[in-house]
A tleap script that builds the chain and sets N, CA, C and O, in Angstrom:
source leaprc.protein.ff14SB
mol = sequence {
  NMET THR LEU SER ILE GLU GLU ARG GLU GLN
  PHE LEU ALA GLU PRO HIE ILE GLY ALA LEU
  SER VAL VAL GLU ARG PRO ASP ARG ALA PRO
  LEU THR VAL PRO ILE TRP TYR GLN TYR THR
  PRO GLY GLY GLU LEU TRP VAL ARG THR GLY
  THR ASP SER ARG LYS ALA ARG ALA ILE ARG
  ALA ALA GLY ARG PHE SER LEU MET VAL GLN
  ARG THR GLU PRO THR VAL ARG TYR VAL SER
  VAL GLU GLY PRO VAL THR ARG THR ALA PRO
  ASP SER HIE GLU HIE SER TRP GLU MET THR
  ALA ARG TYR LEU PRO GLN GLU LYS VAL ALA
  ALA PHE VAL GLU TYR ASP ARG THR ARG LEU
  GLY GLU HIE PHE LEU VAL TYR MET ARG PRO
  GLU HIE TRP VAL CYS ALA ASP LEU GLY ALA
  CVAL
}
set mol.1.N position { 16.974 32.573 -19.508 }
set mol.1.CA position { 18.037 33.028 -18.481 }
set mol.1.C position { 18.674 32.332 -17.328 }
set mol.1.O position { 17.996 32.425 -16.304 }
set mol.2.N position { 19.731 31.693 -17.205 }
set mol.2.CA position { 19.751 30.893 -15.721 }
set mol.2.C position { 20.032 31.928 -14.392 }
set mol.2.O position { 20.392 33.102 -14.485 }
set mol.3.N position { 19.827 31.340 -13.404 }
set mol.3.CA position { 19.679 32.443 -12.593 }
set mol.3.C position { 21.520 32.295 -11.756 }
set mol.3.O position { 22.248 31.369 -12.115 }
set mol.4.N position { 21.807 32.902 -11.125 }
set mol.4.CA position { 22.946 33.020 -10.262 }
set mol.4.C position { 22.714 31.748 -9.001 }
set mol.4.O position { 21.752 31.021 -8.749 }
set mol.5.N position { 23.719 31.851 -8.547 }
set mol.5.CA position { 23.704 31.083 -6.971 }
set mol.5.C position { 22.835 31.410 -6.267 }
set mol.5.O position { 21.892 30.722 -5.878 }
set mol.6.N position { 23.249 33.300 -5.867 }
set mol.6.CA position { 22.893 34.170 -5.119 }
set mol.6.C position { 21.479 34.236 -5.406 }
set mol.6.O position { 20.707 34.320 -4.451 }
set mol.7.N position { 20.845 34.200 -7.072 }
set mol.7.CA position { 19.317 34.710 -7.177 }
set mol.7.C position { 18.540 33.600 -6.903 }
set mol.7.O position { 17.514 33.821 -6.259 }
set mol.8.N position { 18.800 32.335 -7.268 }
set mol.8.CA position { 17.990 31.447 -6.900 }
set mol.8.C position { 18.089 30.260 -5.508 }
set mol.8.O position { 17.451 29.246 -5.225 }
set mol.9.N position { 19.224 30.993 -4.869 }
set mol.9.CA position { 19.113 30.418 -3.180 }
set mol.9.C position { 17.729 31.724 -2.571 }
set mol.9.O position { 16.626 31.413 -2.121 }
set mol.10.N position { 18.245 33.073 -2.750 }
set mol.10.CA position { 17.483 33.876 -2.440 }
set mol.10.C position { 15.497 33.414 -2.997 }
set mol.10.O position { 14.471 33.200 -2.351 }
set mol.11.N position { 15.787 33.446 -4.261 }
set mol.11.CA position { 14.260 33.024 -4.668 }
set mol.11.C position { 13.661 31.955 -3.870 }
set mol.11.O position { 12.667 32.357 -3.265 }
set mol.12.N position { 13.917 30.831 -3.689 }
set mol.12.CA position { 13.518 29.632 -3.031 }
set mol.12.C position { 13.429 29.919 -1.256 }
set mol.12.O position { 12.992 29.208 -0.352 }
set mol.13.N position { 14.083 31.346 -1.253 }
set mol.13.CA position { 13.469 31.429 0.195 }
set mol.13.C position { 12.414 32.251 0.595 }
set mol.13.O position { 11.873 32.308 1.699 }
set mol.14.N position { 12.148 32.972 -0.568 }
set mol.14.CA position { 10.620 33.681 -0.527 }
set mol.14.C position { 9.540 32.571 -0.438 }
set mol.14.O position { 9.717 31.374 -0.663 }
set mol.15.N position { 8.171 33.299 0.002 }
set mol.15.CA position { 7.398 32.046 0.118 }
set mol.15.C position { 6.214 31.921 -0.756 }
set mol.15.O position { 5.057 32.310 -0.593 }
set mol.16.N position { 6.760 31.312 -1.680 }
set mol.16.CA position { 5.997 30.594 -2.558 }
set mol.16.C position { 5.514 29.281 -2.222 }
set mol.16.O position { 6.120 28.569 -1.421 }
set mol.17.N position { 4.242 28.855 -2.908 }
set mol.17.CA position { 3.722 27.641 -2.695 }
set mol.17.C position { 4.449 26.480 -3.302 }
set mol.17.O position { 4.229 26.471 -4.513 }
set mol.18.N position { 5.236 25.489 -2.929 }
set mol.18.CA position { 6.159 24.388 -3.044 }
set mol.18.C position { 5.169 23.304 -4.122 }
set mol.18.O position { 4.051 22.885 -3.822 }
set mol.19.N position { 5.765 23.059 -5.162 }
set mol.19.CA position { 4.910 21.794 -5.194 }
set mol.19.C position { 5.996 20.183 -5.041 }
set mol.19.O position { 6.727 19.953 -6.005 }
set mol.20.N position { 6.023 19.260 -3.934 }
set mol.20.CA position { 6.665 18.670 -4.060 }
set mol.20.C position { 6.403 17.235 -4.778 }
set mol.20.O position { 5.312 16.667 -4.807 }
set mol.21.N position { 7.235 16.907 -5.173 }
set mol.21.CA position { 7.244 15.491 -5.785 }
set mol.21.C position { 8.390 14.081 -5.235 }
set mol.21.O position { 9.608 14.055 -5.054 }
set mol.22.N position { 7.483 13.195 -5.123 }
set mol.22.CA position { 8.349 12.465 -4.596 }
set mol.22.C position { 7.774 11.180 -5.433 }
set mol.22.O position { 6.585 10.976 -5.680 }
set mol.23.N position { 8.972 10.292 -5.846 }
set mol.23.CA position { 8.340 8.666 -6.560 }
set mol.23.C position { 7.681 7.853 -5.212 }
set mol.23.O position { 8.342 7.805 -4.174 }
set mol.24.N position { 6.208 7.157 -5.304 }
set mol.24.CA position { 6.089 7.084 -4.923 }
set mol.24.C position { 5.599 5.079 -4.975 }
set mol.24.O position { 5.483 4.156 -4.169 }
set mol.25.N position { 5.454 5.313 -6.486 }
set mol.25.CA position { 5.611 3.681 -6.939 }
set mol.25.C position { 6.225 3.301 -7.876 }
set mol.25.O position { 5.814 3.945 -8.841 }
set mol.26.N position { 7.108 2.509 -8.224 }
set mol.26.CA position { 8.371 3.027 -9.854 }
set mol.26.C position { 7.279 2.858 -10.924 }
set mol.26.O position { 7.425 3.420 -12.009 }
set mol.27.N position { 6.199 2.117 -10.672 }
set mol.27.CA position { 5.136 2.022 -12.162 }
set mol.27.C position { 4.161 3.330 -12.028 }
set mol.27.O position { 2.968 3.414 -12.317 }
set mol.28.N position { 5.010 4.289 -11.517 }
set mol.28.CA position { 3.437 5.418 -11.502 }
set mol.28.C position { 4.579 6.826 -11.754 }
set mol.28.O position { 5.786 6.748 -11.526 }
set mol.29.N position { 3.927 7.980 -12.229 }
set mol.29.CA position { 4.700 9.186 -12.312 }
set mol.29.C position { 4.966 9.129 -10.821 }
set mol.29.O position { 4.428 8.299 -10.088 }
set mol.30.N position { 5.933 10.172 -10.353 }
set mol.30.CA position { 5.721 10.930 -8.943 }
set mol.30.C position { 4.222 11.419 -8.809 }
set mol.30.O position { 3.378 11.717 -9.654 }
set mol.31.N position { 4.214 11.392 -7.588 }
set mol.31.CA position { 3.256 11.809 -7.184 }
set mol.31.C position { 3.766 13.178 -6.144 }
set mol.31.O position { 4.573 13.181 -5.214 }
set mol.32.N position { 2.738 14.566 -6.866 }
set mol.32.CA position { 3.193 15.846 -6.646 }
set mol.32.C position { 2.271 16.546 -6.044 }
set mol.32.O position { 1.258 16.629 -6.740 }
set mol.33.N position { 2.185 17.174 -4.875 }
set mol.33.CA position { 1.104 18.243 -4.066 }
set mol.33.C position { 1.982 19.599 -3.859 }
set mol.33.O position { 3.107 20.047 -3.635 }
set mol.34.N position { 0.684 19.898 -4.091 }
set mol.34.CA position { 1.410 21.528 -3.058 }
set mol.34.C position { 2.004 21.383 -1.532 }
set mol.34.O position { 1.640 20.403 -0.882 }
set mol.35.N position { 2.784 22.201 -1.025 }
set mol.35.CA position { 3.217 22.509 0.190 }
set mol.35.C position { 3.422 23.553 0.659 }
set mol.35.O position { 3.887 24.274 -0.224 }
set mol.36.N position { 3.303 24.289 1.978 }
set mol.36.CA position { 4.304 25.273 2.614 }
set mol.36.C position { 5.606 24.714 2.895 }
set mol.36.O position { 5.617 23.602 3.422 }
set mol.37.N position { 6.994 25.429 2.573 }
set mol.37.CA position { 8.122 25.379 2.886 }
set mol.37.C position { 8.747 26.365 3.600 }
set mol.37.O position { 8.356 27.524 3.737 }
set mol.38.N position { 9.981 25.735 4.160 }
set mol.38.CA position { 11.032 26.879 4.750 }
set mol.38.C position { 12.589 26.771 4.141 }
set mol.38.O position { 13.071 25.735 3.682 }
set mol.39.N position { 13.209 27.944 4.226 }
set mol.39.CA position { 14.532 27.399 3.161 }
set mol.39.C position { 15.053 28.985 3.457 }
set mol.39.O position { 14.440 30.048 3.355 }
set mol.40.N position { 16.592 28.661 3.911 }
set mol.40.CA position { 17.509 29.740 4.339 }
set mol.40.C position { 18.475 29.509 3.781 }
set mol.40.O position { 19.102 28.464 3.958 }
set mol.41.N position { 18.965 30.804 2.646 }
set mol.41.CA position { 20.490 30.021 1.430 }
set mol.41.C position { 21.202 29.275 2.245 }
set mol.41.O position { 21.448 29.358 3.448 }
set mol.42.N position { 21.619 28.230 1.077 }
set mol.42.CA position { 22.854 27.878 2.299 }
set mol.42.C position { 22.415 26.522 2.971 }
set mol.42.O position { 23.087 25.494 3.053 }
set mol.43.N position { 21.398 26.703 3.339 }
set mol.43.CA position { 20.736 25.713 4.260 }
set mol.43.C position { 20.220 24.787 4.132 }
set mol.43.O position { 20.367 24.460 2.955 }
set mol.44.N position { 19.358 23.724 4.908 }
set mol.44.CA position { 18.388 22.717 3.994 }
set mol.44.C position { 17.162 23.789 4.375 }
set mol.44.O position { 16.982 24.753 5.118 }
set mol.45.N position { 16.396 22.954 3.331 }
set mol.45.CA position { 14.858 22.985 3.244 }
set mol.45.C position { 14.461 21.994 3.763 }
set mol.45.O position { 14.852 20.830 3.681 }
set mol.46.N position { 13.420 22.595 4.485 }
set mol.46.CA position { 12.284 21.650 5.217 }
set mol.46.C position { 10.523 22.093 4.934 }
set mol.46.O position { 9.956 23.076 4.458 }
set mol.47.N position { 10.110 20.873 5.473 }
set mol.47.CA position { 8.771 21.137 5.467 }
set mol.47.C position { 8.159 20.252 6.255 }
set mol.47.O position { 8.721 19.215 6.604 }
set mol.48.N position { 6.712 20.630 6.686 }
set mol.48.CA position { 5.786 19.857 7.737 }
set mol.48.C position { 5.246 19.342 7.286 }
set mol.48.O position { 4.721 19.948 6.351 }
set mol.49.N position { 4.646 17.234 7.473 }
set mol.49.CA position { 3.558 17.082 7.128 }
set mol.49.C position { 3.171 15.983 7.976 }
set mol.49.O position { 4.016 15.586 8.778 }
set mol.50.N position { 1.991 15.394 7.942 }
set mol.50.CA position { 1.381 14.468 8.229 }
set mol.50.C position { 2.017 13.325 8.697 }
set mol.50.O position { 2.288 12.508 7.816 }
set mol.51.N position { 2.463 12.916 10.305 }
set mol.51.CA position { 3.373 11.457 9.945 }
set mol.51.C position { 2.857 10.535 9.072 }
set mol.51.O position { 3.831 9.973 8.571 }
set mol.52.N position { 1.675 10.004 8.549 }
set mol.52.CA position { 1.175 8.863 8.095 }
set mol.52.C position { 0.561 8.732 6.868 }
set mol.52.O position { 0.011 7.735 6.400 }
set mol.53.N position { 0.828 10.776 5.975 }
set mol.53.CA position { 0.736 11.388 4.987 }
set mol.53.C position { 1.066 10.502 3.602 }
set mol.53.O position { 1.948 9.650 3.501 }
set mol.54.N position { 0.797 10.624 3.306 }
set mol.54.CA position { 0.802 9.740 1.479 }
set mol.54.C position { 2.440 9.725 1.051 }
set mol.54.O position { 3.176 8.754 0.880 }
set mol.55.N position { 2.828 11.675 0.906 }
set mol.55.CA position { 4.065 11.540 1.027 }
set mol.55.C position { 4.901 11.657 1.935 }
set mol.55.O position { 6.060 12.012 1.722 }
set mol.56.N position { 4.441 11.380 3.063 }
set mol.56.CA position { 5.501 11.477 4.188 }
set mol.56.C position { 5.968 10.038 4.110 }
set mol.56.O position { 7.162 9.878 4.360 }
set mol.57.N position { 5.066 8.664 3.730 }
set mol.57.CA position { 5.545 7.447 3.622 }
set mol.57.C position { 6.221 7.144 2.520 }
set mol.57.O position { 6.997 6.203 2.350 }
set mol.58.N position { 5.792 8.243 1.537 }
set mol.58.CA position { 6.704 8.106 -0.152 }
set mol.58.C position { 8.491 8.682 0.135 }
set mol.58.O position { 9.614 8.377 -0.269 }
set mol.59.N position { 7.869 9.662 1.071 }
set mol.59.CA position { 9.306 10.151 1.284 }
set mol.59.C position { 9.950 9.617 2.100 }
set mol.59.O position { 11.148 9.820 1.902 }
set mol.60.N position { 9.713 8.905 3.104 }
set mol.60.CA position { 10.404 7.751 3.637 }
set mol.60.C position { 10.973 6.655 3.013 }
set mol.60.O position { 12.077 6.272 3.399 }
set mol.61.N position { 10.366 6.055 2.057 }
set mol.61.CA position { 10.677 4.845 1.649 }
set mol.61.C position { 11.611 5.536 0.348 }
set mol.61.O position { 12.538 4.761 0.115 }
set mol.62.N position { 11.655 6.631 -0.482 }
set mol.62.CA position { 12.579 6.968 -0.822 }
set mol.62.C position { 13.833 8.149 -1.045 }
set mol.62.O position { 14.322 8.418 -2.143 }
set mol.63.N position { 14.151 8.661 0.017 }
set mol.63.CA position { 14.503 8.946 0.971 }
set mol.63.C position { 14.918 10.387 0.287 }
set mol.63.O position { 15.823 11.028 0.820 }
set mol.64.N position { 14.421 10.779 -0.607 }
set mol.64.CA position { 14.677 12.266 -1.498 }
set mol.64.C position { 13.553 12.362 -1.888 }
set mol.64.O position { 12.816 11.379 -1.966 }
set mol.65.N position { 13.149 13.686 -2.248 }
set mol.65.CA position { 12.350 14.917 -2.867 }
set mol.65.C position { 12.548 15.843 -3.844 }
set mol.65.O position { 13.517 16.596 -3.742 }
set mol.66.N position { 11.899 15.916 -4.659 }
set mol.66.CA position { 12.104 17.535 -5.064 }
set mol.66.C position { 11.185 18.183 -5.104 }
set mol.66.O position { 10.059 17.746 -5.340 }
set mol.67.N position { 11.574 19.850 -4.793 }
set mol.67.CA position { 10.103 20.849 -4.821 }
set mol.67.C position { 10.382 21.757 -5.895 }
set mol.67.O position { 11.596 21.763 -6.098 }
set mol.68.N position { 9.944 22.304 -6.443 }
set mol.68.CA position { 9.669 23.242 -7.696 }
set mol.68.C position { 8.810 24.524 -7.163 }
set mol.68.O position { 7.703 24.261 -6.693 }
set mol.69.N position { 9.265 26.021 -7.200 }
set mol.69.CA position { 8.708 27.349 -7.166 }
set mol.69.C position { 8.378 28.060 -8.254 }
set mol.69.O position { 9.227 28.028 -9.144 }
set mol.70.N position { 7.516 28.626 -8.443 }
set mol.70.CA position { 7.528 29.388 -9.738 }
set mol.70.C position { 6.598 30.827 -9.238 }
set mol.70.O position { 5.930 30.615 -8.226 }
set mol.71.N position { 6.501 31.986 -9.713 }
set mol.71.CA position { 5.497 32.819 -10.098 }
set mol.71.C position { 5.840 33.600 -11.816 }
set mol.71.O position { 6.794 33.519 -12.589 }
set mol.72.N position { 4.846 34.153 -11.844 }
set mol.72.CA position { 4.673 34.614 -13.159 }
set mol.72.C position { 4.894 35.949 -13.683 }
set mol.72.O position { 5.043 36.229 -14.872 }
set mol.73.N position { 4.905 36.905 -12.506 }
set mol.73.CA position { 4.979 38.390 -12.558 }
set mol.73.C position { 5.855 38.277 -11.395 }
set mol.73.O position { 5.787 37.497 -10.445 }
set mol.74.N position { 7.045 39.598 -11.761 }
set mol.74.CA position { 6.787 40.590 -13.058 }
set mol.74.C position { 7.447 39.795 -14.158 }
set mol.74.O position { 7.230 40.125 -15.324 }
set mol.75.N position { 8.281 38.713 -13.866 }
set mol.75.CA position { 9.052 37.772 -15.005 }
set mol.75.C position { 8.194 36.327 -14.235 }
set mol.75.O position { 7.824 35.913 -13.136 }
set mol.76.N position { 8.213 35.902 -15.926 }
set mol.76.CA position { 8.275 34.252 -15.643 }
set mol.76.C position { 9.577 33.828 -14.845 }
set mol.76.O position { 10.571 34.066 -15.531 }
set mol.77.N position { 9.902 33.247 -13.552 }
set mol.77.CA position { 10.699 32.436 -12.968 }
set mol.77.C position { 10.462 31.381 -12.547 }
set mol.77.O position { 9.297 31.039 -12.344 }
set mol.78.N position { 11.403 30.657 -12.326 }
set mol.78.CA position { 10.990 29.234 -11.504 }
set mol.78.C position { 12.403 28.883 -10.945 }
set mol.78.O position { 13.470 29.329 -11.368 }
set mol.79.N position { 12.198 27.885 -9.783 }
set mol.79.CA position { 13.643 27.256 -9.162 }
set mol.79.C position { 12.754 25.882 -8.929 }
set mol.79.O position { 11.546 25.797 -8.708 }
set mol.80.N position { 13.733 24.843 -9.050 }
set mol.80.CA position { 13.432 23.145 -8.877 }
set mol.80.C position { 14.870 22.792 -7.962 }
set mol.80.O position { 16.029 23.087 -8.253 }
set mol.81.N position { 14.362 22.066 -6.773 }
set mol.81.CA position { 15.299 21.555 -6.166 }
set mol.81.C position { 14.885 20.203 -6.280 }
set mol.81.O position { 13.767 19.973 -6.740 }
set mol.82.N position { 15.816 19.046 -5.839 }
set mol.82.CA position { 16.103 17.954 -5.790 }
set mol.82.C position { 17.254 17.266 -5.056 }
set mol.82.O position { 18.360 17.107 -5.573 }
set mol.83.N position { 16.994 16.944 -4.055 }
set mol.83.CA position { 18.320 16.584 -3.399 }
set mol.83.C position { 17.457 15.317 -2.532 }
set mol.83.O position { 16.347 14.872 -2.824 }
set mol.84.N position { 18.501 14.832 -1.182 }
set mol.84.CA position { 18.668 13.701 -0.026 }
set mol.84.C position { 17.901 13.851 1.418 }
set mol.84.O position { 18.320 14.651 2.255 }
set mol.85.N position { 16.784 13.052 1.644 }
set mol.85.CA position { 16.374 13.774 3.099 }
set mol.85.C position { 17.556 13.573 3.761 }
set mol.85.O position { 18.321 12.640 3.519 }
set mol.86.N position { 17.773 14.644 4.810 }
set mol.86.CA position { 18.977 14.755 5.395 }
set mol.86.C position { 18.658 14.792 6.666 }
set mol.86.O position { 19.521 15.222 7.430 }
set mol.87.N position { 17.780 14.502 7.042 }
set mol.87.CA position { 17.179 13.952 8.424 }
set mol.87.C position { 15.457 14.424 8.949 }
set mol.87.O position { 14.751 15.148 8.247 }
set mol.88.N position { 15.090 13.956 10.041 }
set mol.88.CA position { 13.594 13.957 10.110 }
set mol.88.C position { 13.545 14.542 11.697 }
set mol.88.O position { 14.377 14.143 12.513 }
set mol.89.N position { 12.286 15.725 12.142 }
set mol.89.CA position { 12.644 15.885 13.835 }
set mol.89.C position { 11.026 16.234 13.578 }
set mol.89.O position { 10.322 16.688 12.676 }
set mol.90.N position { 10.858 15.623 15.241 }
set mol.90.CA position { 9.379 16.320 15.449 }
set mol.90.C position { 8.905 17.770 15.042 }
set mol.90.O position { 9.547 18.735 14.628 }
set mol.91.N position { 7.733 17.615 15.267 }
set mol.91.CA position { 7.186 18.969 14.982 }
set mol.91.C position { 6.966 19.463 16.034 }
set mol.91.O position { 7.307 18.795 17.011 }
set mol.92.N position { 6.495 20.446 16.213 }
set mol.92.CA position { 6.832 21.815 17.423 }
set mol.92.C position { 5.786 22.912 17.010 }
set mol.92.O position { 5.372 23.159 15.877 }
set mol.93.N position { 5.412 23.596 18.377 }
set mol.93.CA position { 4.509 24.690 18.574 }
set mol.93.C position { 5.443 25.907 17.668 }
set mol.93.O position { 4.955 26.682 16.846 }
set mol.94.N position { 6.427 25.855 17.939 }
set mol.94.CA position { 7.257 27.284 17.181 }
set mol.94.C position { 7.530 26.547 15.673 }
set mol.94.O position { 6.730 27.145 14.953 }
set mol.95.N position { 8.054 25.823 15.047 }
set mol.95.CA position { 7.973 25.265 13.363 }
set mol.95.C position { 6.359 25.383 13.101 }
set mol.95.O position { 6.105 26.272 12.289 }
set mol.96.N position { 5.280 24.731 13.573 }
set mol.96.CA position { 4.154 25.436 13.248 }
set mol.96.C position { 3.762 27.279 13.177 }
set mol.96.O position { 3.386 27.912 12.190 }
set mol.97.N position { 3.903 27.563 13.965 }
set mol.97.CA position { 3.916 29.171 13.768 }
set mol.97.C position { 5.281 29.666 12.926 }
set mol.97.O position { 5.135 30.588 12.123 }
set mol.98.N position { 5.994 29.342 13.020 }
set mol.98.CA position { 7.430 29.789 12.030 }
set mol.98.C position { 6.817 29.643 10.533 }
set mol.98.O position { 7.134 30.481 9.689 }
set mol.99.N position { 5.957 28.601 10.213 }
set mol.99.CA position { 5.610 28.115 9.090 }
set mol.99.C position { 4.311 28.824 8.525 }
set mol.99.O position { 4.017 28.983 7.340 }
set mol.100.N position { 3.653 29.186 9.570 }
set mol.100.CA position { 2.499 29.774 9.692 }
set mol.100.C position { 2.229 31.386 9.030 }
set mol.100.O position { 1.486 31.996 8.260 }
set mol.101.N position { 3.432 31.573 9.952 }
set mol.101.CA position { 3.624 32.966 10.000 }
set mol.101.C position { 4.152 33.472 8.429 }
set mol.101.O position { 3.683 34.459 7.861 }
set mol.102.N position { 5.382 32.454 7.770 }
set mol.102.CA position { 5.457 32.672 6.522 }
set mol.102.C position { 4.855 32.510 5.396 }
set mol.102.O position { 5.500 32.576 4.350 }
set mol.103.N position { 3.562 32.278 5.401 }
set mol.103.CA position { 2.444 32.520 4.407 }
set mol.103.C position { 1.329 33.529 4.757 }
set mol.103.O position { 1.185 34.491 4.003 }
set mol.104.N position { 0.286 33.356 6.160 }
set mol.104.CA position { -0.314 34.300 6.739 }
set mol.104.C position { -0.169 35.356 7.005 }
set mol.104.O position { 0.880 35.797 7.474 }
set mol.105.N position { -1.126 35.982 6.785 }
set mol.105.CA position { -0.962 36.931 7.391 }
set mol.105.C position { -0.964 37.408 9.107 }
set mol.105.O position { -1.418 36.676 9.987 }
set mol.106.N position { -0.492 38.478 9.308 }
set mol.106.CA position { 0.062 38.008 10.974 }
set mol.106.C position { -1.412 37.790 11.838 }
set mol.106.O position { -1.514 36.988 12.767 }
set mol.107.N position { -2.557 38.684 11.335 }
set mol.107.CA position { -3.697 38.869 12.137 }
set mol.107.C position { -4.455 36.919 12.230 }
set mol.107.O position { -5.387 36.668 12.994 }
set mol.108.N position { -3.908 35.979 11.451 }
set mol.108.CA position { -4.131 35.172 11.198 }
set mol.108.C position { -3.863 33.328 11.434 }
set mol.108.O position { -4.286 32.187 11.242 }
set mol.109.N position { -2.711 34.281 12.053 }
set mol.109.CA position { -1.634 32.796 12.288 }
set mol.109.C position { -1.975 32.444 13.712 }
set mol.109.O position { -2.656 31.452 13.452 }
set mol.110.N position { -1.992 32.492 14.489 }
set mol.110.CA position { -2.708 32.147 16.006 }
set mol.110.C position { -3.881 31.317 16.058 }
set mol.110.O position { -4.143 30.628 17.044 }
set mol.111.N position { -4.800 31.375 14.724 }
set mol.111.CA position { -5.950 30.833 14.851 }
set mol.111.C position { -5.525 29.712 13.905 }
set mol.111.O position { -6.231 28.712 14.036 }
set mol.112.N position { -4.639 29.616 13.060 }
set mol.112.CA position { -4.373 28.582 12.166 }
set mol.112.C position { -3.444 27.869 12.622 }
set mol.112.O position { -3.530 26.687 12.287 }
set mol.113.N position { -2.633 28.121 13.226 }
set mol.113.CA position { -2.111 27.268 14.244 }
set mol.113.C position { -2.564 26.552 15.579 }
set mol.113.O position { -1.952 25.713 16.240 }
set mol.114.N position { -3.792 27.110 15.788 }
set mol.114.CA position { -4.628 26.392 16.965 }
set mol.114.C position { -5.265 25.023 15.534 }
set mol.114.O position { -4.940 23.881 15.210 }
set mol.115.N position { -5.795 25.558 15.300 }
set mol.115.CA position { -6.804 24.677 13.750 }
set mol.115.C position { -5.545 23.956 13.461 }
set mol.115.O position { -5.846 22.790 13.715 }
set mol.116.N position { -4.371 23.968 13.097 }
set mol.116.CA position { -3.555 23.189 13.036 }
set mol.116.C position { -3.151 22.171 13.837 }
set mol.116.O position { -3.121 21.040 13.354 }
set mol.117.N position { -2.716 22.415 15.383 }
set mol.117.CA position { -2.656 22.084 16.408 }
set mol.117.C position { -3.393 20.770 16.728 }
set mol.117.O position { -2.924 19.708 17.137 }
set mol.118.N position { -4.903 21.170 16.386 }
set mol.118.CA position { -5.877 20.468 17.109 }
set mol.118.C position { -6.352 19.621 15.883 }
set mol.118.O position { -6.703 18.535 16.345 }
set mol.119.N position { -6.449 19.627 15.100 }
set mol.119.CA position { -7.588 19.155 13.912 }
set mol.119.C position { -6.795 18.651 12.705 }
set mol.119.O position { -7.492 17.926 11.995 }
set mol.120.N position { -5.761 18.789 12.338 }
set mol.120.CA position { -4.825 18.513 11.520 }
set mol.120.C position { -4.002 17.280 11.660 }
set mol.120.O position { -3.684 16.656 10.647 }
set mol.121.N position { -3.622 16.873 12.879 }
set mol.121.CA position { -3.245 15.322 13.429 }
set mol.121.C position { -1.439 16.049 13.592 }
set mol.121.O position { -0.941 17.174 13.629 }
set mol.122.N position { -0.916 14.517 13.654 }
set mol.122.CA position { 0.357 14.762 14.352 }
set mol.122.C position { 1.388 15.279 13.017 }
set mol.122.O position { 1.226 14.508 12.071 }
set mol.123.N position { 2.161 16.122 12.781 }
set mol.123.CA position { 2.900 16.391 11.955 }
set mol.123.C position { 4.859 16.077 12.316 }
set mol.123.O position { 5.172 15.940 13.499 }
set mol.124.N position { 5.409 16.038 11.784 }
set mol.124.CA position { 6.838 16.306 11.635 }
set mol.124.C position { 7.295 16.519 10.632 }
set mol.124.O position { 6.750 16.449 9.530 }
set mol.125.N position { 9.071 16.999 11.059 }
set mol.125.CA position { 9.694 18.009 9.789 }
set mol.125.C position { 10.546 17.259 9.068 }
set mol.125.O position { 11.177 16.270 9.442 }
set mol.126.N position { 10.532 17.752 8.074 }
set mol.126.CA position { 12.005 16.478 6.957 }
set mol.126.C position { 12.413 17.419 5.925 }
set mol.126.O position { 11.770 18.142 5.164 }
set mol.127.N position { 13.863 17.180 6.137 }
set mol.127.CA position { 14.566 18.024 5.600 }
set mol.127.C position { 15.377 17.645 4.674 }
set mol.127.O position { 15.589 16.434 4.728 }
set mol.128.N position { 15.931 18.199 3.823 }
set mol.128.CA position { 16.263 17.950 2.510 }
set mol.128.C position { 17.586 19.198 2.427 }
set mol.128.O position { 17.480 20.318 2.928 }
set mol.129.N position { 18.524 18.808 1.850 }
set mol.129.CA position { 19.800 19.204 1.180 }
set mol.129.C position { 19.773 19.123 -0.030 }
set mol.129.O position { 20.007 18.123 -0.709 }
set mol.130.N position { 19.291 20.877 -0.611 }
set mol.130.CA position { 19.334 20.513 -2.057 }
set mol.130.C position { 20.747 20.498 -3.002 }
set mol.130.O position { 21.550 21.419 -3.143 }
set mol.131.N position { 20.780 19.023 -3.653 }
set mol.131.CA position { 21.822 18.431 -3.895 }
set mol.131.C position { 21.704 19.191 -5.562 }
set mol.131.O position { 22.623 19.967 -5.823 }
set mol.132.N position { 20.914 19.043 -6.363 }
set mol.132.CA position { 20.480 19.419 -8.040 }
set mol.132.C position { 19.230 20.675 -7.725 }
set mol.132.O position { 18.247 20.825 -7.000 }
set mol.133.N position { 20.197 21.629 -9.063 }
set mol.133.CA position { 19.089 22.837 -9.328 }
set mol.133.C position { 18.800 22.583 -11.113 }
set mol.133.O position { 19.306 21.944 -12.036 }
set mol.134.N position { 17.453 23.697 -10.842 }
set mol.134.CA position { 17.150 23.746 -12.231 }
set mol.134.C position { 16.508 24.987 -12.367 }
set mol.134.O position { 15.281 24.905 -12.302 }
set mol.135.N position { 16.879 25.893 -12.503 }
set mol.135.CA position { 16.155 27.503 -12.358 }
set mol.135.C position { 16.306 28.366 -14.463 }
set mol.135.O position { 16.851 28.091 -15.532 }
set mol.136.N position { 15.439 29.387 -13.892 }
set mol.136.CA position { 15.511 29.957 -15.081 }
set mol.136.C position { 14.562 31.468 -14.650 }
set mol.136.O position { 13.672 31.577 -13.807 }
set mol.137.N position { 15.033 32.326 -15.403 }
set mol.137.CA position { 13.743 33.740 -15.354 }
set mol.137.C position { 13.694 33.961 -17.210 }
set mol.137.O position { 14.402 34.343 -18.141 }
set mol.138.N position { 12.708 33.567 -16.996 }
set mol.138.CA position { 12.429 33.025 -18.319 }
set mol.138.C position { 11.909 34.946 -19.606 }
set mol.138.O position { 11.714 35.103 -20.811 }
set mol.139.N position { 11.908 36.034 -18.226 }
set mol.139.CA position { 11.509 37.698 -18.940 }
set mol.139.C position { 10.171 37.297 -18.745 }
set mol.139.O position { 9.591 36.275 -18.377 }
set mol.140.N position { 9.794 38.733 -19.210 }
set mol.140.CA position { 8.301 38.836 -19.069 }
set mol.140.C position { 7.693 38.276 -20.068 }
set mol.140.O position { 8.239 37.978 -21.130 }
set mol.141.N position { 6.468 38.089 -19.774 }
set mol.141.CA position { 5.888 37.422 -20.647 }
set mol.141.C position { 4.492 38.300 -21.795 }
set mol.141.O position { 3.910 37.650 -22.664 }
savepdb mol mol.pdb
quit
């Protein structure tokens, strides 16, 4: 069963681990990697990534990417979005904190943000406006 606009946007706004896909080379299947993301219904989706990571280079070259999220309980449901990069922006402590707090328990956020900022290198933000949606709730398995 397909999801309504409200259902698909609300599902995408939940903190699922995304599978980001981007064409890296024309002679290969898309690069697909797990990633944390942020989305507000009706707005842009954004991800943080290393400034010189493979996915960052591929996103810059392709100018677009897709992201798929799913769950298996209480029903099998997924949402996949694809669209153009609308902008990039420098990362900040606030963005790192926001993303980390979305995925980790409150008591682990500060330590992870410190680790992220001191050990994982420079990041930047990539924003995408979902243009194409594929979604379904396949019911209980």
